[in-house]
PALO-952679 format. One line per field, with one value per residue (C-alpha): residue in one letter; z, y, x; residue number from 1; chain. Coordinates in nm, 3 decimals, decimal comma. Layout:
<rs>
rest <- (a	...)
c3 <- (Z	...)
c2 <- (Y	...)
c1 <- (X	...)
nr <- (NUM	...)
kette <- (A	...)
</rs>
This chain:
<rs>
rest <- (m	h	v	s	l	v	k	p	t	g	s	v	l	s	s	k	v	i	v	n	s	g	i	r	t	v	t	e	y	r	s	i	g	n	t	i	q	v	f	l	m	d	q	v	p	e	y	l	t	l	i	d	p	s	y	f	e	e	w	i	k	l	g	k	n	p	t	k	l	i	k	v	y	r	k	i	l	s	r	l	g	y	k	p	n	d	e	h	f	s	n	l	v	k	a	i	t	d	r	w	l	n	a	y	g	p	i	t	p	l	l	m	d	d	d	v	t	d	i	y	v	d	a	n	g	v	r	v	s	h	r	d	y	g	l	c	l	v	r	l	s	e	v	k	v	i	r	p	m	r	l	i	p	m	k	l	i	e	s	t	l	t	i	r	d	l	v	n	r	i	a	i	n	a	s	r	r	t	r	t	p	i	t	a	y	m	p	l	v	s	v	t	d	p	e	y	k	v	r	f	t	v	s	t	m	p	v	s	q	t	s	v	h	v	r	i	l	p	s	k	p	w	t	l	p	t	l	v	k	l	g	m	l	t	v	n	q	a	a	l	l	w	k	l	a	d	e	k	v	p	i	l	i	g	g	s	m	g	s	g	k	t	s	l	a	n	a	i	a	m	m	l	k	p	n	m	l	k	v	l	i	m	d	v	d	e	m	n	l	p	g	h	l	s	v	k	l	f	e	r	r	s	f	g	l	g	v	k	p	i	t	k	d	e	l	i	a	h	a	l	r	m	g	a	d	y	v	i	v	n	e	v	r	e	p	e	e	v	k	a	w	l	n	a	v	t	t	g	h	g	g	i	t	t	f	h	a	d	d	y	q	q	m	v	r	r	l	t	i	l	a	p	g	s	e	e	v	l	k	n	i	v	v	v	i	v	g	s	e	l	i	p	a	n	v	g	g	n	l	k	v	m	r	r	l	r	y	v	k	d	i	i	v	p	s	e	v	n	e	e	y	l	s	l	k	d	d	l	h	l	r	r	n	v	i	g	s	l	i	d	a	s	i	d	q	l	l	s	t	i	g	k	l	y	y)
c3 <- (0,437	0,383	0,028	-0,193	-0,539	-0,548	-0,862	-1,026	-1,163	-1,283	-1,497	-1,395	-1,334	-1,206	-1,165	-1,020	-1,006	-0,692	-0,547	-0,176	-0,050	-0,297	-0,410	-0,732	-0,628	-0,923	-0,656	-0,945	-0,864	-1,017	-1,012	-0,950	-0,983	-0,785	-0,535	-0,615	-0,489	-0,438	-0,598	-0,441	-0,686	-0,610	-0,892	-0,677	-0,804	-0,626	-0,426	-0,197	-0,030	0,158	0,292	0,713	0,762	1,120	1,164	1,049	1,379	1,559	1,400	1,439	1,839	1,863	1,752	1,432	1,079	0,839	0,587	0,660	0,722	0,376	0,229	0,380	0,258	-0,073	0,000	0,009	-0,239	-0,489	-0,310	-0,348	-0,750	-0,767	-0,902	-0,722	-0,907	-0,576	-0,583	-0,665	-0,433	-0,143	-0,239	-0,285	0,102	0,269	0,079	0,140	0,587	0,662	0,491	0,740	0,986	0,969	0,748	0,704	0,522	0,223	0,335	0,286	-0,105	0,076	0,288	-0,047	-0,219	-0,289	-0,342	0,026	0,322	0,538	0,591	0,826	0,910	1,170	1,214	0,922	0,670	0,498	0,403	0,228	0,183	-0,194	-0,274	-0,615	-0,499	-0,177	0,038	-0,073	-0,017	-0,037	-0,167	-0,059	-0,058	0,224	0,238	0,330	0,465	0,597	0,843	0,761	1,085	1,000	0,655	0,686	0,655	0,544	0,798	0,759	0,976	0,696	0,885	0,689	0,699	0,787	0,825	1,209	1,202	0,968	1,217	1,466	1,252	1,198	1,517	1,655	1,394	1,421	1,824	1,773	1,494	1,704	2,054	2,192	2,420	2,359	2,678	2,842	3,044	2,709	2,416	2,318	2,084	1,813	1,685	1,385	1,182	0,997	0,761	0,572	0,744	0,847	1,199	1,324	1,599	1,738	2,011	2,152	2,418	2,690	2,500	2,215	1,986	1,733	1,537	1,314	1,164	0,915	0,815	0,555	0,584	0,286	0,123	0,078	0,318	0,258	0,154	0,101	-0,316	-0,301	-0,147	-0,318	-0,627	-0,448	-0,355	0,063	0,041	-0,242	-0,297	-0,164	0,230	0,108	0,117	0,436	0,638	0,493	0,562	0,946	0,994	0,915	1,142	1,374	1,432	1,633	1,438	1,620	1,343	1,449	1,242	1,285	1,266	0,904	0,747	0,751	1,003	1,068	0,711	0,684	0,958	0,845	0,504	0,685	0,834	0,507	0,389	0,700	0,694	0,601	0,877	1,195	1,512	1,457	1,743	1,639	1,932	1,868	2,029	1,702	1,408	1,096	1,082	0,869	0,743	0,553	0,392	0,747	1,046	1,280	1,612	1,709	2,061	2,137	2,380	2,608	2,791	3,161	3,160	3,430	3,836	3,759	3,418	3,407	3,216	2,959	2,853	2,540	2,834	2,942	2,539	2,479	2,786	2,571	2,318	2,443	2,696	2,367	2,183	1,897	1,671	1,614	1,849	1,616	1,822	1,678	1,886	2,208	2,396	2,763	2,924	3,072	2,669	2,596	2,823	2,769	2,378	2,430	2,749	2,409	2,106	2,314	2,509	2,136	1,989	1,662	1,661	1,480	1,613	1,572	1,782	1,755	1,764	1,456	1,402	1,619	1,858	1,982	2,030	2,223	2,447	2,486	2,499	2,735	2,970	2,976	2,974	3,111	3,064	2,695	2,549	2,618	2,445	2,160	2,061	1,932	1,760	1,415	1,403	1,067	1,042	0,812	0,769	0,512	0,360	0,127	-0,200	-0,500	-0,773	-1,098	-1,165	-1,476	-1,675	-1,425	-1,150	-0,881	-0,517	-0,335	-0,214	0,119	0,000	0,235	0,283	0,458	0,599	0,790	0,859	1,200	1,211	1,505	1,432	1,642	1,415	1,087	1,172	1,284	1,016	0,707	0,656	0,406	0,022	-0,227	0,023	0,003	-0,365	-0,349	-0,217	-0,427	-0,700	-0,564	-0,437	-0,744	-0,969	-0,711	-0,729	-0,876	-0,778	-0,557	-0,245	-0,352	-0,582	-0,322	-0,041	-0,343	-0,384	0,014	0,100	-0,215	0,009	0,273	0,164)
c2 <- (-2,104	-2,004	-2,097	-1,956	-2,072	-1,998	-2,019	-1,719	-1,661	-1,304	-1,046	-0,907	-0,548	-0,479	-0,731	-0,653	-0,822	-0,776	-1,020	-1,067	-1,316	-1,433	-1,483	-1,410	-1,298	-1,197	-1,018	-0,947	-0,732	-0,890	-0,851	-1,142	-1,049	-0,737	-0,788	-0,699	-0,996	-1,021	-1,336	-1,347	-1,570	-1,741	-1,834	-2,176	-2,514	-2,685	-2,957	-2,660	-2,646	-2,983	-2,800	-2,784	-2,502	-2,488	-2,809	-2,669	-2,417	-2,698	-2,854	-2,586	-2,463	-2,810	-2,744	-2,924	-2,848	-2,712	-2,859	-3,205	-3,132	-3,041	-3,377	-3,558	-3,375	-3,459	-3,754	-3,751	-3,542	-3,825	-4,079	-3,885	-3,819	-3,534	-3,453	-3,138	-3,015	-3,005	-2,657	-2,505	-2,650	-2,614	-2,212	-2,256	-2,464	-2,101	-1,853	-1,953	-2,081	-1,750	-1,590	-1,797	-1,806	-1,459	-1,201	-1,182	-1,533	-1,520	-1,249	-0,989	-0,876	-0,690	-0,484	-0,365	-0,307	0,166	0,124	-0,065	0,137	-0,120	-0,463	-0,670	-1,040	-1,211	-1,598	-1,436	-1,401	-1,113	-0,793	-0,516	-0,127	0,001	0,310	0,228	0,018	0,006	-0,244	-0,618	-0,924	-1,161	-1,527	-1,681	-2,145	-2,308	-2,597	-2,911	-3,025	-3,298	-3,425	-3,688	-3,879	-4,167	-4,217	-4,619	-4,705	-4,429	-4,253	-3,888	-3,676	-3,439	-3,153	-2,870	-2,472	-2,256	-1,869	-1,909	-2,047	-1,675	-1,480	-1,645	-1,640	-1,269	-1,162	-1,352	-1,223	-0,881	-0,882	-1,108	-0,816	-0,507	-0,646	-0,626	-0,939	-0,994	-1,182	-1,209	-0,895	-0,753	-0,884	-0,512	-0,364	-0,147	-0,160	-0,038	-0,208	-0,024	-0,266	-0,283	0,060	-0,070	-0,056	-0,371	-0,345	-0,676	-0,776	-1,120	-1,350	-1,255	-1,033	-1,124	-1,385	-1,276	-1,046	-0,807	-0,378	-0,352	-0,008	0,053	0,391	0,565	0,500	0,921	1,184	1,352	1,644	1,946	1,971	1,598	1,696	1,935	1,719	1,433	1,675	1,711	2,091	2,362	2,537	2,864	2,626	2,517	2,829	2,977	2,637	2,692	3,075	3,040	2,704	2,917	3,194	2,901	2,912	2,726	2,401	2,213	1,995	1,753	1,530	1,171	0,838	0,776	1,141	1,229	1,410	1,290	1,289	1,658	1,733	1,565	1,717	2,047	1,982	1,934	2,282	2,429	2,577	2,248	2,404	2,508	2,127	1,983	1,726	1,444	1,275	0,976	0,695	0,500	0,580	0,763	1,054	1,126	1,517	1,343	1,593	1,832	1,871	1,669	1,482	1,111	1,045	0,783	0,787	0,400	0,251	0,008	-0,311	-0,495	-0,420	-0,163	-0,039	0,352	0,468	0,749	0,971	1,266	1,589	1,418	1,414	1,755	1,871	1,727	1,850	2,233	2,202	2,062	2,407	2,263	2,512	2,330	2,079	1,848	1,516	1,298	1,290	1,433	1,237	1,251	1,559	1,618	1,604	1,833	2,108	2,031	2,165	2,442	2,506	2,484	2,617	2,942	3,007	3,054	2,710	2,628	2,338	2,168	1,823	1,625	1,596	1,353	1,544	1,614	1,946	2,243	2,336	1,934	2,037	2,337	2,086	1,819	2,052	2,270	1,934	1,807	2,127	2,392	2,724	2,560	2,838	3,124	2,969	2,886	3,243	3,226	2,884	2,835	2,528	2,297	2,012	1,727	1,493	1,161	1,040	0,710	0,753	0,553	0,532	0,354	0,111	-0,005	-0,131	-0,102	-0,223	0,052	0,060	0,287	0,497	0,733	1,085	1,286	1,680	2,039	2,132	2,448	2,608	2,874	3,132	3,365	3,726	3,771	3,583	3,671	4,052	3,998	3,729	3,735	4,058	3,949	3,889	3,887	3,604	3,441	3,443	3,364	3,024	2,953	2,985	2,754	2,452	2,419	2,404	2,140	1,920	1,642	1,732	1,467	1,531	1,663	1,904	2,025	2,035	2,268	2,459	2,560	2,605	2,892	3,079	3,110	3,244)
c1 <- (0,579	0,962	0,907	0,648	0,569	0,232	0,031	-0,144	-0,470	-0,644	-0,540	-0,173	-0,228	0,196	0,485	0,832	1,139	1,307	1,647	1,683	1,920	2,045	1,658	1,477	1,110	0,820	0,555	0,260	-0,022	-0,395	-0,694	-0,954	-1,298	-1,310	-1,073	-0,688	-0,414	-0,051	0,146	0,483	0,622	1,037	1,180	1,346	1,290	0,991	1,165	1,308	0,982	1,054	1,451	1,253	1,479	1,389	1,535	1,866	1,776	1,796	2,142	2,279	2,209	2,355	2,693	2,644	2,841	2,517	2,651	2,634	2,256	2,266	2,426	2,181	1,851	2,086	2,038	1,679	1,600	1,746	1,591	1,221	1,361	1,461	1,805	1,949	2,296	2,566	2,664	2,406	2,129	2,395	2,349	1,962	1,922	2,135	1,933	1,629	1,761	1,917	1,593	1,431	1,626	1,753	1,521	1,121	1,050	0,880	0,735	1,153	1,072	0,726	0,970	1,176	0,871	0,899	0,504	0,390	0,343	0,230	0,225	-0,030	0,074	-0,164	-0,304	-0,611	-0,244	-0,157	-0,213	-0,085	-0,161	0,017	-0,006	-0,192	-0,443	-0,548	-0,582	-0,479	-0,408	-0,124	-0,066	0,210	0,200	0,113	0,443	0,517	0,839	1,066	1,259	1,523	1,501	1,702	1,860	1,898	1,586	1,456	1,216	1,123	0,877	0,648	0,480	0,325	0,480	0,156	0,107	0,081	0,433	0,508	0,364	0,579	0,910	0,831	0,814	1,111	1,346	1,204	1,320	1,649	1,751	1,687	1,792	1,457	1,275	0,881	0,775	0,509	0,631	0,725	0,443	0,368	0,644	0,787	1,101	1,299	1,460	1,727	1,854	1,530	1,400	1,123	0,937	0,739	0,448	0,439	0,215	0,151	0,066	-0,075	-0,183	-0,287	-0,223	0,078	0,090	0,269	0,209	0,488	0,526	0,774	0,942	1,020	1,330	1,477	1,318	1,007	1,039	0,790	0,825	0,747	0,459	0,325	0,326	0,125	-0,119	-0,092	-0,026	0,020	0,298	0,157	0,161	0,484	0,597	0,434	0,578	0,919	0,915	0,784	1,099	1,261	1,260	1,209	0,851	0,750	0,499	0,222	0,092	-0,201	-0,377	-0,529	-0,390	-0,220	-0,252	0,060	0,174	0,492	0,558	0,492	0,680	0,994	0,900	0,944	1,321	1,448	1,402	1,585	1,940	2,193	2,420	2,198	2,161	1,843	1,803	1,538	1,344	1,115	0,993	1,043	1,298	1,123	1,257	1,510	1,768	2,041	2,290	2,162	2,338	2,112	2,130	1,915	1,775	1,539	1,304	1,397	1,142	1,202	0,996	1,281	1,421	1,796	1,684	1,591	1,363	1,515	1,167	1,104	1,124	1,456	1,603	1,437	1,626	1,861	1,857	1,839	2,257	2,350	2,252	2,051	1,925	1,544	1,435	1,166	1,041	0,800	0,542	0,409	0,175	0,214	0,162	0,528	0,654	0,413	0,512	0,952	0,909	0,625	0,917	1,168	1,008	0,929	1,248	1,448	1,509	1,296	1,043	0,822	0,594	0,322	-0,016	-0,290	-0,635	-0,930	-0,900	-0,813	-1,058	-1,024	-0,599	-0,720	-0,874	-0,676	-0,310	-0,539	-0,622	-0,176	-0,046	-0,315	-0,181	-0,095	-0,348	-0,180	0,155	-0,069	-0,057	0,299	0,286	0,173	-0,096	-0,126	-0,394	-0,377	-0,651	-0,648	-0,972	-1,047	-1,169	-1,212	-0,969	-1,026	-0,715	-0,835	-1,114	-1,426	-1,187	-1,172	-1,033	-0,966	-0,691	-0,613	-0,589	-0,367	-0,419	-0,352	-0,687	-0,604	-0,312	-0,373	-0,179	-0,148	-0,210	0,123	0,325	0,155	0,230	0,633	0,747	0,466	0,518	0,838	0,605	0,903	1,116	0,767	0,776	1,140	1,022	0,716	0,959	1,222	1,012	0,825	1,209	1,221	0,952	1,145	1,480	1,705	1,806	2,147	2,055	1,761	2,030	2,268	2,018	1,862	2,217	2,306	1,986	2,177	2,505)
nr <- (1	2	3	4	5	6	7	8	9	10	11	12	13	14	15	16	17	18	19	20	21	22	23	24	25	26	27	28	29	30	31	32	33	34	35	36	37	38	39	40	41	42	43	44	45	46	47	48	49	50	51	52	53	54	55	56	57	58	59	60	61	62	63	64	65	66	67	68	69	70	71	72	73	74	75	76	77	78	79	80	81	82	83	84	85	86	87	88	89	90	91	92	93	94	95	96	97	98	99	100	101	102	103	104	105	106	107	108	109	110	111	112	113	114	115	116	117	118	119	120	121	122	123	124	125	126	127	128	129	130	131	132	133	134	135	136	137	138	139	140	141	142	143	144	145	146	147	148	149	150	151	152	153	154	155	156	157	158	159	160	161	162	163	164	165	166	167	168	169	170	171	172	173	174	175	176	177	178	179	180	181	182	183	184	185	186	187	188	189	190	191	192	193	194	195	196	197	198	199	200	201	202	203	204	205	206	207	208	209	210	211	212	213	214	215	216	217	218	219	220	221	222	223	224	225	226	227	228	229	230	231	232	233	234	235	236	237	238	239	240	241	242	243	244	245	246	247	248	249	250	251	252	253	254	255	256	257	258	259	260	261	262	263	264	265	266	267	268	269	270	271	272	273	274	275	276	277	278	279	280	281	282	283	284	285	286	287	288	289	290	291	292	293	294	295	296	297	298	299	300	301	302	303	304	305	306	307	308	309	310	311	312	313	314	315	316	317	318	319	320	321	322	323	324	325	326	327	328	329	330	331	332	333	334	335	336	337	338	339	340	341	342	343	344	345	346	347	348	349	350	351	352	353	354	355	356	357	358	359	360	361	362	363	364	365	366	367	368	369	370	371	372	373	374	375	376	377	378	379	380	381	382	383	384	385	386	387	388	389	390	391	392	393	394	395	396	397	398	399	400	401	402	403	404	405	406	407	408	409	410	411	412	413	414	415	416	417	418	419	420	421	422	423	424	425	426	427	428	429	430	431	432	433	434	435	436	437	438	439	440	441	442	443	444	445	446	447	448	449	450	451	452	453	454	455)
kette <- (A	A	A	A	A	A	A	A	A	A	A	A	A	A	A	A	A	A	A	A	A	A	A	A	A	A	A	A	A	A	A	A	A	A	A	A	A	A	A	A	A	A	A	A	A	A	A	A	A	A	A	A	A	A	A	A	A	A	A	A	A	A	A	A	A	A	A	A	A	A	A	A	A	A	A	A	A	A	A	A	A	A	A	A	A	A	A	A	A	A	A	A	A	A	A	A	A	A	A	A	A	A	A	A	A	A	A	A	A	A	A	A	A	A	A	A	A	A	A	A	A	A	A	A	A	A	A	A	A	A	A	A	A	A	A	A	A	A	A	A	A	A	A	A	A	A	A	A	A	A	A	A	A	A	A	A	A	A	A	A	A	A	A	A	A	A	A	A	A	A	A	A	A	A	A	A	A	A	A	A	A	A	A	A	A	A	A	A	A	A	A	A	A	A	A	A	A	A	A	A	A	A	A	A	A	A	A	A	A	A	A	A	A	A	A	A	A	A	A	A	A	A	A	A	A	A	A	A	A	A	A	A	A	A	A	A	A	A	A	A	A	A	A	A	A	A	A	A	A	A	A	A	A	A	A	A	A	A	A	A	A	A	A	A	A	A	A	A	A	A	A	A	A	A	A	A	A	A	A	A	A	A	A	A	A	A	A	A	A	A	A	A	A	A	A	A	A	A	A	A	A	A	A	A	A	A	A	A	A	A	A	A	A	A	A	A	A	A	A	A	A	A	A	A	A	A	A	A	A	A	A	A	A	A	A	A	A	A	A	A	A	A	A	A	A	A	A	A	A	A	A	A	A	A	A	A	A	A	A	A	A	A	A	A	A	A	A	A	A	A	A	A	A	A	A	A	A	A	A	A	A	A	A	A	A	A	A	A	A	A	A	A	A	A	A	A	A	A	A	A	A	A	A	A	A	A	A	A	A	A	A	A	A	A	A	A	A	A	A	A	A	A	A	A	A	A	A	A	A	A	A	A	A	A	A	A	A	A	A	A	A	A	A	A	A	A	A	A	A	A	A	A	A	A	A)
</rs>
């Protein structure tokens, strides 16, 4: 399964070529009956499926030169009737083994596809969530590999690399690349690979059979104009949230999982004054403010003796000592985190965070339990409730898929905040015009336009 040469069927909906680790991969989305499937087809000779990348790993661990093993495989393939070109063969073997041992095998191109939002890998197969096509099954080749145990007389051991080998390899490589061990003491891991801009959530024994969820982080940060274009909120709502955040009114975004809370928080923060210090406090690296004066601080959990955990509430206190103008937390969950953020934003610091709640009433109930007395603080905080739902969408012919629609349900602005900050109607009108002019603008254009508003 380190190489995918699956034969496509059905009707092509879209196709693209992605180059990774020196390998060209054709990614095709095809309709088959009432389903959409993804075919990953590496543009390499078929005989490369016989190469066992795990054998190279063992060979290298023994201190042996991998070039020698490449020569051994070339001889074997020649005896089996293949005629690999010497230099071309060596480069391809190195590329395939490197992708398997150091990247994420044949699913690596999916990590580089901007239209993919999530990838799910477990013993049942690989699935992706696509922006246009919804949930799709990924088709990969299971391959038979050979190990040269003796050459004279030629003796080969044959085995099959399956989906189980793939999921284990992805978990191992995510752990290795992010320097985060996955053990029986730490079987649940959430890490970010900055090279591919993806977040891995890995579950393994004794909690469960190994499974991996991959969240593809956006290649460029979300902005309010982009979310307006996608229909998540209106220009009026965007201008209102921009105005409130600019005035350092705390904004608390509530919603269910996957409803776009963090995306909206990042989009609002991108519209703030670039030269104001923003401290991003996160458990995983999922927010980004290029061009802004910003610092990222990460929570550290402890599973070993002598290792002190670093919690979000400690990071919030540290952000205040840094003189942060805005304290932006990707999500508050624990009582200490809620109390620390509420304390920070009620002492003159601007702030944005997210909280898991389906509606305003549920948010108030949960906050009251986590931080008694918070109902008084909420009188000075703007609450945004976002939601999501799956809606049918036609992608051609009679084929329909379920797409996730994210939208702002409500914006609750307390009367005290409304009286103090929202009297400047002309200011909101200006912000609406700016957002409208930036719908298709680049990040550089957005930063330049915002910067000019304050000088």
